[in-house]
C-alpha positions as CSV (number, residue, x, y, z in Angstrom):
1,M,0.0,0.1,0.0
2,E,1.1,3.5,-0.5
3,R,1.0,4.3,3.0
4,I,1.5,7.9,2.7
5,A,-1.8,8.6,1.0
6,I,-3.5,11.9,1.8
7,G,-6.7,10.8,3.6
8,K,-10.2,10.9,2.1
9,W,-11.5,13.2,5.0
10,M,-8.2,15.2,4.7
11,F,-9.0,16.0,1.1
12,A,-12.5,17.1,2.0
13,I,-11.8,19.0,4.8
14,V,-8.8,20.9,3.2
15,V,-11.3,22.1,0.7
16,V,-13.4,23.5,3.5
17,A,-10.5,25.5,4.6
18,L,-9.5,26.8,1.3
19,V,-13.1,27.3,-0.3
20,A,-15.3,29.1,1.9
21,H,-18.7,28.2,0.1
22,D,-18.0,24.4,0.2
23,A,-21.2,23.1,1.6
24,Q,-19.3,20.6,3.8
25,A,-17.5,23.3,5.7
26,D,-16.8,22.8,9.3
27,S,-14.2,23.8,11.8
28,R,-11.8,20.8,11.3
29,G,-10.5,22.2,8.1
30,D,-7.8,24.4,9.3
31,R,-6.0,21.4,11.0
32,F,-5.0,20.2,7.5
33,R,-3.8,23.5,6.0
34,P,-0.1,24.2,6.4
35,I,0.4,27.2,8.7
36,G,3.1,29.6,8.2
37,S,6.5,29.4,6.3
38,P,8.6,26.3,6.7
39,Q,11.4,26.5,9.2
40,T,15.0,26.6,7.9
41,E,16.0,23.8,10.0
42,T,19.6,24.7,9.7
43,G,20.2,24.6,13.6
44,G,21.8,22.1,15.8
45,Q,25.1,23.6,16.6
46,T,25.7,25.7,19.5
47,S,27.6,29.1,19.4
48,A,30.7,30.0,21.2
49,R,32.1,33.1,22.3
50,N,35.7,34.1,21.2
51,G,37.1,37.5,22.1
52,G,33.6,39.1,22.0
53,A,32.8,37.6,18.7
54,T,30.1,34.8,18.1
55,T,31.4,31.9,16.2
56,Q,29.7,28.7,15.0
57,P,31.9,25.6,15.5
58,Q,32.5,23.4,12.5
59,P,29.9,20.5,12.4
60,P,31.7,17.1,12.3
61,R,32.4,15.6,9.0
62,A,29.4,13.8,7.6
63,T,29.3,9.9,7.8
64,E,27.7,7.3,5.7
65,A,24.3,6.2,6.8
66,P,24.3,2.5,7.7
67,T,22.7,0.3,5.1
68,G,21.2,-3.1,4.9
69,F,18.2,-5.4,4.4
70,D,18.6,-7.2,7.7
71,N,16.0,-6.1,10.0
72,T,18.5,-4.4,12.5
73,T,18.5,-1.0,13.8
74,N,20.3,2.0,12.6
75,G,21.1,3.1,16.1
76,Y,18.2,5.2,16.7
77,L,16.6,2.7,18.9
78,D,18.2,-0.4,20.7
79,Q,17.7,-3.5,19.0
80,G,15.7,-4.9,22.0
81,P,14.5,-8.4,23.0
82,A,14.9,-11.2,20.4
83,F,12.1,-10.6,17.8
84,D,10.9,-14.4,17.8
85,Q,10.5,-14.0,21.7
86,I,8.0,-11.0,21.4
87,N,4.4,-11.7,21.3
88,E,1.2,-9.8,21.9
89,D,1.5,-10.1,25.6
90,S,5.1,-9.0,26.0
91,V,5.4,-6.4,23.3
92,V,6.1,-3.0,24.6
93,A,5.5,-0.3,21.9
94,G,8.3,2.2,21.7
95,R,10.8,0.0,23.7
96,S,13.0,-0.9,21.0
97,F,13.4,-1.7,17.4
98,N,12.1,-5.2,17.6
99,D,9.1,-4.1,19.7
100,N,8.2,-1.6,17.1
101,R,8.8,-4.0,14.3
102,F,6.4,-6.3,16.0
103,V,3.6,-3.5,15.9
104,F,4.5,-2.5,12.4
105,E,3.9,-6.4,11.4
106,E,0.9,-6.8,13.8
107,V,-2.2,-8.1,11.9
108,E,-5.2,-5.8,13.0
109,T,-8.8,-7.1,13.6
110,V,-12.1,-5.5,13.9
111,A,-11.8,-5.5,17.6
112,D,-8.7,-3.3,17.0
113,G,-10.6,-1.0,14.9
114,L,-9.8,-2.5,11.5
115,G,-12.2,-1.1,8.6
116,P,-14.9,-0.9,8.0
117,T,-13.4,-0.1,4.7
118,Y,-9.7,-0.9,4.4
119,N,-6.7,-2.0,2.1
120,A,-4.6,-4.0,4.5
121,Q,-4.4,-5.5,7.8
122,S,-0.8,-4.5,8.8
123,C,1.9,-2.1,7.8
124,A,4.0,-5.0,6.8
125,E,1.5,-6.4,4.4
126,C,2.3,-3.6,2.0
127,H,5.9,-2.9,3.3
128,Q,7.9,-5.9,3.3
129,N,10.2,-7.2,0.5
130,V,13.5,-8.5,1.7
131,A,13.0,-6.8,4.9
132,T,10.3,-5.4,6.9
133,G,9.6,-1.9,5.7
134,G,10.6,-2.5,1.9
135,A,8.6,-1.8,-1.1
136,S,5.9,-4.5,-2.4
137,Q,3.8,-5.1,-5.4
138,V,0.5,-4.0,-3.6
139,T,-1.2,-1.0,-5.0
140,E,-3.9,1.4,-4.0
141,H,-6.7,2.6,-6.3
142,R,-7.7,6.3,-6.8
143,T,-10.4,7.9,-8.8
144,G,-12.1,11.2,-9.5
145,H,-13.4,13.3,-12.3
146,L,-13.1,16.7,-13.8
147,N,-15.9,19.2,-14.1
148,G,-14.4,21.8,-16.4
149,D,-10.9,22.5,-15.2
150,A,-11.8,21.5,-11.5
151,F,-10.8,18.1,-10.0
152,F,-13.7,16.4,-8.0
153,E,-13.0,13.3,-6.0
154,A,-15.0,10.3,-5.5
155,P,-17.8,10.8,-2.9
156,G,-15.8,9.0,-0.3
157,G,-12.5,10.6,-1.4
158,S,-10.0,9.8,-4.1
159,L,-8.8,6.7,-2.3
160,I,-11.1,3.8,-3.1
161,Q,-10.5,1.1,-0.4
162,S,-10.5,-2.3,-1.9
163,R,-11.7,-4.4,1.2
164,A,-14.4,-4.1,3.8
165,T,-15.7,-6.0,6.7
166,S,-19.2,-6.2,5.2
167,P,-20.2,-7.0,1.6
168,D,-22.7,-4.0,1.9
169,I,-20.2,-1.5,2.2
170,V,-17.5,-2.3,-0.4
171,E,-16.7,0.8,-2.3
172,R,-17.3,0.8,-6.0
173,V,-16.0,3.1,-8.7
174,S,-18.7,5.4,-10.2
175,V,-19.1,5.7,-14.0
176,Q,-18.6,9.4,-13.7
177,D,-15.1,9.1,-12.1
178,D,-13.2,8.4,-15.3
179,I,-9.8,9.6,-13.8
180,R,-8.5,6.3,-12.5
181,T,-5.0,5.1,-11.5
182,F,-2.9,2.7,-9.3
183,R,-0.2,3.8,-6.8
184,I,2.1,1.2,-6.0
185,S,3.5,0.8,-2.4
186,T,6.6,2.8,-1.5
187,N,9.8,1.7,0.2
188,T,10.0,3.1,3.8
189,L,13.6,1.5,4.7
190,G,15.7,4.6,5.4
191,A,12.7,7.0,5.9
192,G,14.2,8.4,9.0
193,Y,17.0,9.7,7.0
194,V,14.6,11.3,4.6
195,E,12.7,13.1,7.4
196,A,16.0,14.4,8.7
197,I,16.6,16.4,5.5
198,A,16.4,20.0,6.1
199,N,13.8,22.1,4.4
200,T,16.7,24.3,3.1
201,T,18.4,21.3,1.5
202,L,15.4,20.3,-0.6
203,L,14.8,23.8,-1.6
204,A,18.4,24.2,-2.7
205,I,18.4,21.1,-4.6
206,R,15.3,22.6,-6.3
207,D,16.9,26.0,-7.0
208,A,19.9,24.5,-8.6
209,Q,17.9,22.5,-11.1
210,P,17.5,24.2,-14.6
211,S,14.3,25.9,-15.2
212,S,13.2,23.4,-17.6
213,M,13.5,20.5,-15.1
214,R,12.9,22.3,-11.8
215,G,10.9,20.4,-9.3
216,T,7.9,21.6,-7.2
217,A,8.4,21.7,-3.4
218,T,5.1,21.1,-1.7
219,M,4.4,22.7,1.6
220,V,2.2,20.5,3.8
221,A,1.1,20.4,7.3
222,V,2.7,18.5,10.1
223,L,-0.4,17.4,12.0
224,E,1.5,16.6,15.4
225,A,2.7,20.2,15.3
226,D,-0.7,22.1,14.9
227,S,-0.3,21.9,11.2
228,A,3.1,23.7,10.9
229,S,4.4,24.0,7.3
230,R,7.2,21.8,6.1
231,V,8.5,20.6,2.7
232,G,6.6,17.4,1.8
233,R,8.7,14.4,0.9
234,F,6.7,11.3,1.6
235,G,4.2,9.6,-0.8
236,W,3.9,9.8,-4.5
237,K,2.7,13.4,-4.1
238,S,5.1,14.4,-1.4
239,Q,2.0,14.8,0.6
240,H,3.6,14.4,3.9
241,A,6.7,15.7,5.6
242,S,6.8,14.0,9.0
243,L,6.7,10.2,9.8
244,Q,4.3,10.5,12.4
245,S,1.6,12.5,10.3
246,F,2.3,9.7,7.4
247,A,1.7,6.7,9.8
248,A,-1.4,8.3,11.0
249,D,-2.7,8.8,7.7
250,A,-1.9,5.2,6.5
251,Y,-3.5,3.9,9.6
252,L,-6.8,5.4,9.0
253,N,-6.7,5.1,5.1
254,E,-5.2,1.9,4.6
255,M,-6.4,0.0,7.6
256,G,-9.2,2.1,8.7
257,I,-8.1,2.8,12.4
258,T,-8.6,6.3,13.8
259,S,-6.2,8.0,15.9
260,P,-5.8,11.5,17.6
261,L,-4.5,13.1,14.3
262,F,-7.1,11.4,12.2
263,P,-10.0,11.1,14.5
264,D,-12.8,10.7,12.0
265,E,-13.7,7.4,10.2
266,N,-13.8,7.0,6.5
267,T,-17.0,6.7,4.7
268,S,-18.1,4.1,2.2
269,S,-18.6,6.0,-1.1
270,G,-19.7,9.0,1.0
271,E,-22.0,7.0,3.5
272,Y,-21.2,7.3,7.1
273,I,-20.4,3.9,8.4
274,G,-18.5,4.6,11.6
275,F,-19.1,4.0,15.1
276,G,-22.9,3.9,16.0
277,T,-23.6,2.0,12.8
278,P,-23.8,-1.6,12.6
279,H,-20.4,-1.5,10.7
280,D,-18.2,-0.2,13.4
281,P,-18.3,-1.4,17.0
282,T,-15.2,0.4,18.1
283,P,-15.4,3.9,19.6
284,D,-13.0,6.7,18.1
285,P,-10.1,7.1,18.2
286,E,-9.3,3.6,18.0
287,D,-5.7,4.1,18.6
288,D,-4.6,6.4,21.3
289,G,-1.6,7.4,19.4
290,T,0.6,4.7,20.7
291,D,0.8,2.7,17.6
292,I,1.5,5.7,15.1
293,V,4.4,6.8,17.3
294,A,5.7,3.1,17.2
295,F,5.3,3.0,13.4
296,A,7.1,6.3,12.8
297,D,10.0,5.2,15.3
298,F,10.2,1.9,13.6
299,M,10.9,3.7,10.2
300,R,13.2,6.2,11.9
301,S,15.3,3.2,13.1
302,T,15.5,1.3,9.6
303,K,18.9,1.2,7.8
304,A,18.8,2.6,4.3
305,P,18.7,0.3,1.4
306,S,22.1,-1.2,0.6
307,R,23.7,-1.3,-2.9
308,G,24.7,-4.4,-4.9
309,P,28.4,-5.0,-6.0
310,I,30.0,-1.8,-7.5
311,T,31.9,-3.0,-10.6
312,A,33.7,-0.9,-13.3
313,D,30.7,-1.4,-15.5
314,V,28.3,-0.1,-12.9
315,Q,30.6,3.0,-12.5
316,N,30.6,3.4,-16.1
317,G,26.7,3.2,-16.1
318,E,26.4,5.9,-13.4
319,R,28.6,8.2,-15.3
320,L,26.2,7.8,-18.2
321,F,23.1,8.2,-15.9
322,T,24.7,11.5,-14.9
323,Q,25.6,12.7,-18.4
324,I,22.4,12.2,-20.0
325,G,20.7,14.1,-17.1
326,C,18.9,11.6,-15.0
327,A,20.9,12.8,-12.0
328,T,19.3,16.1,-12.1
329,C,16.1,14.8,-10.4
330,H,17.3,11.5,-9.2
331,V,20.0,13.1,-6.9
332,A,22.7,10.6,-5.8
333,S,23.8,11.8,-2.5
334,I,22.0,14.1,0.2
335,T,23.4,15.0,3.7
336,T,20.9,15.1,6.6
337,A,20.5,18.1,9.0
338,A,23.0,18.0,11.9
339,P,22.1,16.3,15.1
340,G,20.2,18.6,17.6
341,T,18.3,20.3,14.7
342,R,14.6,20.8,15.5
343,I,12.2,19.6,12.7
344,N,8.5,18.8,12.1
345,G,7.4,22.3,13.5
346,G,9.7,21.7,16.5
347,E,8.1,18.4,17.3
348,F,11.3,16.2,16.7
349,T,14.9,16.9,17.4
350,I,17.4,15.0,15.0
351,P,19.5,12.6,17.0
352,A,23.0,11.6,16.4
353,A,21.8,8.3,14.6
354,L,20.0,10.3,11.9
355,G,21.9,13.6,11.8
356,N,24.8,14.6,9.4
357,K,24.5,11.4,7.6
358,I,25.1,10.8,3.9
359,I,22.2,9.1,2.0
360,H,22.0,7.8,-1.7
361,P,18.4,7.8,-2.3
362,Y,18.6,8.8,-6.1
363,S,15.6,11.3,-5.6
364,D,15.1,15.0,-5.0
365,F,11.8,14.4,-3.3
366,L,10.3,16.9,-5.4
367,L,7.1,16.7,-7.9
368,H,7.9,17.0,-11.6
369,D,5.9,16.6,-14.5
370,I,7.3,13.9,-16.6
371,G,4.3,12.9,-18.7
372,S,3.2,10.0,-16.4
373,G,1.1,12.1,-13.9
374,D,-2.0,10.2,-12.6
375,G,-4.6,13.0,-12.9
376,I,-5.1,13.3,-9.1
377,P,-3.8,16.5,-7.6
378,L,-2.4,16.7,-4.2
379,L,-5.5,18.5,-2.9
380,P,-8.6,19.3,-5.0
381,T,-8.1,23.0,-4.8
382,P,-7.4,25.5,-7.6
383,E,-3.9,26.5,-6.5
384,L,-2.9,22.8,-6.6
385,A,-4.4,21.8,-9.7
386,G,-1.1,21.6,-11.4
387,T,-0.1,18.8,-9.2
388,A,-2.4,16.5,-11.0
389,S,0.2,16.1,-13.7
390,Q,3.2,15.9,-11.4
391,I,4.5,12.9,-9.5
392,R,7.4,12.6,-6.8
393,T,10.6,11.7,-8.3
394,A,10.9,8.0,-7.4
395,P,13.7,7.2,-5.0
396,L,15.9,4.6,-6.7
397,W,17.6,3.1,-3.6
398,G,16.6,-0.5,-3.3
399,L,15.5,-0.6,-7.0
400,R,16.9,-4.1,-7.6
401,T,14.2,-5.4,-5.0
402,R,11.4,-4.1,-7.4
403,N,10.1,-5.7,-10.7
404,R,6.9,-3.4,-11.0
405,L,8.0,0.1,-11.6
406,M,6.9,3.8,-11.9
407,H,4.2,5.2,-9.6
408,D,1.4,2.8,-11.0
409,G,3.6,-0.3,-11.0
410,L,2.8,-0.9,-14.8
411,S,6.3,-0.7,-16.3
412,F,8.7,-3.7,-15.9
413,T,11.9,-3.0,-17.7
414,Y,14.4,0.0,-17.4
415,P,14.1,0.8,-21.2
416,D,10.1,1.0,-20.7
417,V,10.6,3.2,-17.6
418,I,13.0,5.5,-19.2
419,R,11.1,5.9,-22.6
420,R,8.0,6.6,-20.6
421,H,9.5,9.8,-19.3
422,A,8.3,12.9,-21.1
423,G,7.5,16.4,-20.2
424,Q,10.3,17.8,-18.1
425,A,12.5,14.6,-18.8
426,A,12.0,14.6,-22.4
427,A,15.5,15.9,-23.3
428,V,16.9,13.1,-20.9
429,T,14.8,10.5,-22.8
430,S,16.0,11.6,-26.0
431,R,19.7,11.5,-25.0
432,Y,19.1,7.9,-23.7
433,N,17.6,7.0,-27.0
434,A,20.8,8.1,-28.6
435,L,23.0,6.0,-26.5
436,S,24.7,2.9,-28.0
437,S,23.3,-0.6,-27.2
438,T,26.4,-1.1,-25.1
439,Q,25.9,2.1,-23.1
440,K,22.5,1.3,-22.4
441,K,23.5,-2.0,-21.2
442,S,25.8,-0.4,-18.8
443,L,23.2,2.1,-17.7
444,G,20.9,-0.8,-16.9
445,T,23.9,-2.6,-14.9
446,F,24.0,0.5,-12.7
447,L,20.4,0.6,-12.2
448,D,20.7,-3.1,-11.2
449,S,23.1,-2.3,-8.5
450,L,20.8,0.0,-6.6
């Protein structure tokens, strides 16, 4: 599942905040509208006095983030008790990496709040390939339609849940909703490092890109920080900036479990089916916030995806990757903010395990129009209409663990993927097409090493 999907209620509620005449207006709308300008997030060092002048100490040299598909901690949390000895009676959410992994993998039931409409029964159901937290073949379904130039979601929101606890409430696609797409589940390994990238770093990457390929940095609400604004980076539309907001969204929209950040149950095609109806026996919020923090801290503790063998042919392929322009958006190396930097509207302080780390995500985490946009905007508001044709640059780390590619999982070979790039990537695709067969093979060898 694409766990960082903007929620169905979130979509409707944000319209309330931005369009005063919306018939569904209510006081909840402002919660989901980013407030203020994003922080610079460049702090973390303490100043020192020297002869009356204030100096900033040199930050320590950045080090490589640990990598691996081995279900072991990156140091943010202790490893904890042996994983195979943890069970429902002994697990302590938040205690350790293994405890939080157990919560991440735990299968939810109706008694836990599952449903009434949902896509999966656990986080790991959609994020487990090679190691817990990895990508998968699972997709989610989104629909809507245009009325003139305005996008309208399906009655229950653009996300169509594929499963339900009763046959009477399974969501169906309306004939009028002729914008239809899949979004494939994303990798969450190394997500803590992505969260620890400063706003200023992502904006600097954007500003350094040529105007014809410049990405869009989305400003989104950090829900646990009273909707403080931050540069988005998670999800196919970069619709979340913090892992706690992301986890809460996914808990509701993929598993149907409410929490303090998303306290309102989803509908079934617009029909209320929450607590008080025969379909939902569990009062809201169904999670008191413990699980979403455990999910977030598990992801913060995962290592980044590791590389395969680096051969001379792989190195030659990466040079070609850079020469033809792929690296403009698929940025090879990014350094996270310094330890001690406060992010997420001040709600999270970057620890030593995540700060000043060099990662190799091969993404700028920005939105681009490469001709494969899914027609679904970040939010159904006039000012964000342009995001319908945009998609987040897919991080390529862990690429060799996937055989369904692009945002919809409908491309299967590297040549197919590259040739599908148009729009802002058209010149890059043209340069790829001009490569010799030997050069194309080397480029593919490089991609197979990621």
